[in-house]
Backbone as CSV, one residue per row, in Angstrom:
resi,resn,N_x,N_y,N_z,CA_x,CA_y,CA_z,C_x,C_y,C_z
1,MET,14.593,-13.664,-29.064,14.986,-13.775,-30.505,15.530,-12.474,-30.696
2,ASN,16.749,-12.378,-31.741,17.140,-11.387,-32.376,16.574,-10.915,-33.858
3,VAL,16.071,-9.725,-33.894,15.419,-9.470,-35.113,16.203,-8.355,-35.885
4,LEU,16.555,-8.556,-37.012,17.145,-7.376,-37.841,16.175,-6.901,-38.943
5,ILE,16.041,-5.341,-38.893,14.917,-4.997,-39.845,15.830,-3.657,-40.495
6,THR,15.709,-3.726,-41.888,16.339,-2.720,-42.771,15.300,-1.851,-43.289
7,GLY,15.391,-0.718,-43.158,14.596,0.311,-43.759,13.401,0.925,-42.442
8,ALA,13.959,0.915,-41.320,13.271,1.044,-40.074,13.090,2.497,-39.744
9,ALA,13.716,3.162,-40.561,13.457,4.765,-39.998,11.997,5.281,-40.157
10,SER,11.186,4.476,-40.544,9.608,4.974,-40.853,8.824,3.965,-41.306
11,GLY,7.620,4.510,-41.691,6.709,3.444,-42.201,6.566,2.076,-41.707
12,LEU,6.381,1.063,-42.351,5.971,-0.383,-42.093,7.479,-1.008,-41.580
13,GLY,8.636,-0.523,-41.860,9.870,-0.900,-40.940,9.935,-0.580,-39.685
14,LEU,9.422,0.667,-39.306,9.482,1.189,-38.015,8.303,0.428,-37.227
15,SER,6.934,0.403,-37.900,5.966,-0.448,-37.049,6.522,-1.790,-36.872
16,THR,7.262,-2.505,-37.715,7.551,-4.032,-37.614,8.459,-3.821,-36.473
17,ALA,9.722,-2.859,-36.443,10.432,-2.905,-35.275,9.910,-2.727,-34.191
18,LYS,8.470,-1.732,-34.057,7.889,-1.764,-32.785,7.113,-2.605,-32.279
19,MET,6.665,-3.712,-33.270,6.029,-4.888,-32.814,6.781,-6.132,-32.248
20,TYR,7.899,-6.323,-33.039,8.911,-7.118,-32.395,9.247,-6.911,-31.043
21,SER,9.717,-5.662,-30.987,10.250,-4.906,-29.398,9.082,-5.168,-28.427
22,ALA,7.952,-5.148,-28.783,6.586,-4.913,-27.792,6.397,-6.556,-27.308
23,ASN,6.976,-7.323,-28.107,6.852,-8.842,-28.136,8.043,-9.392,-27.384
24,GLY,9.072,-8.494,-26.757,10.099,-8.889,-26.077,11.400,-9.391,-26.854
25,HIS,11.420,-9.024,-28.191,12.425,-9.041,-29.137,13.641,-8.311,-28.754
26,ASN,14.882,-8.590,-29.007,15.830,-7.907,-29.193,15.922,-7.422,-30.520
27,VAL,15.483,-5.992,-30.858,15.814,-5.850,-32.410,16.928,-4.807,-32.848
28,TYR,17.145,-4.779,-34.030,18.464,-4.410,-34.278,17.620,-3.388,-35.682
29,SER,17.579,-2.261,-35.825,17.243,-1.530,-36.906,18.188,-0.671,-37.655
30,CYS,18.096,-0.738,-38.859,18.979,0.248,-39.520,18.099,0.934,-40.902
31,ASP,18.571,1.717,-41.327,18.178,2.632,-42.589,19.175,3.631,-43.022
32,ILE,19.006,4.336,-44.379,19.823,5.304,-44.511,20.029,6.344,-43.507
33,ILE,18.972,6.884,-43.009,18.390,7.710,-42.043,18.371,6.783,-40.575
34,LYS,19.264,7.056,-39.597,19.099,6.513,-38.368,17.797,6.428,-37.758
35,PRO,17.391,5.104,-37.636,16.265,5.091,-36.870,16.202,5.686,-35.461
36,GLN,15.132,6.237,-34.777,14.885,6.365,-33.585,14.844,5.065,-32.674
37,GLU,15.656,5.389,-31.515,15.986,4.285,-30.563,15.019,4.232,-29.345
38,GLU,14.512,3.050,-29.270,13.452,2.754,-28.502,13.761,1.817,-27.672
39,ASN,12.780,1.161,-26.670,13.210,0.226,-25.670,13.398,-1.115,-26.750
40,ASN,14.463,-1.869,-26.190,14.737,-3.168,-26.961,14.989,-3.143,-28.517
41,ILE,15.118,-1.393,-28.949,15.645,-1.479,-30.169,16.787,-0.577,-30.357
42,LYS,17.983,-0.998,-31.076,19.040,-0.653,-31.183,19.238,-0.010,-32.691
43,SER,19.467,0.991,-32.799,19.445,1.471,-34.282,20.715,1.843,-34.953
44,TYR,20.994,1.870,-36.047,22.059,1.994,-36.942,21.805,2.660,-38.159
45,LYS,22.451,3.829,-38.514,22.635,4.388,-39.810,23.508,3.771,-40.755
46,VAL,23.087,2.652,-41.763,23.582,1.858,-42.461,22.876,1.890,-44.165
47,ASP,23.773,1.887,-44.990,23.211,1.872,-46.316,23.622,0.716,-46.698
48,VAL,22.564,-0.301,-46.870,22.973,-1.751,-47.392,23.388,-1.662,-48.661
49,THR,23.406,-0.859,-49.435,23.795,-0.944,-50.583,25.362,-0.319,-50.884
50,ASN,26.090,-0.220,-49.455,27.313,0.357,-49.302,28.241,-0.732,-48.327
51,THR,29.087,-1.418,-49.068,29.748,-2.384,-48.382,30.599,-2.056,-47.138
52,ILE,31.232,-0.764,-47.358,31.889,-0.326,-46.336,30.939,-0.363,-44.996
53,ASP,29.542,0.292,-45.267,28.785,0.330,-44.005,28.296,-1.351,-43.569
54,ILE,28.233,-2.103,-44.378,27.861,-3.485,-43.983,29.088,-4.197,-43.289
55,ASN,30.438,-3.832,-43.743,31.697,-4.803,-43.223,32.229,-3.986,-42.227
56,GLY,31.984,-2.607,-41.956,32.649,-1.716,-41.190,31.784,-1.320,-39.879
57,GLU,32.696,-0.343,-39.341,32.188,0.254,-38.293,31.100,1.538,-38.437
58,PRO,30.105,1.571,-37.772,29.517,0.895,-36.520,28.739,-0.127,-36.296
59,PHE,28.519,-0.603,-37.774,27.630,-1.771,-37.807,28.078,-2.988,-37.303
60,ASN,29.320,-3.435,-37.643,30.024,-4.675,-37.369,29.736,-5.271,-35.539
61,THR,28.674,-5.542,-35.209,28.480,-5.513,-33.917,28.505,-7.374,-33.574
62,ASN,28.722,-8.267,-34.245,28.701,-9.538,-33.781,27.266,-10.029,-33.131
63,ILE,26.200,-9.892,-33.770,25.021,-10.079,-33.509,24.639,-11.528,-33.360
64,THR,24.264,-12.301,-32.385,23.958,-13.662,-32.291,22.895,-13.645,-31.846
């Protein structure tokens, strides 16, 4: 399963990303500060309040 987690640079978001990754899921994490990349976690620096970040590069990755 693919999982997208916002606010994943620290705290609850990071813990959630690690939990899903440990259970074998493909995890895509994003935050205003780029989260650490770990096994099965792809990380992106994204401001979800900014439409350019949402609709443009580098986050436009066709996640299916």
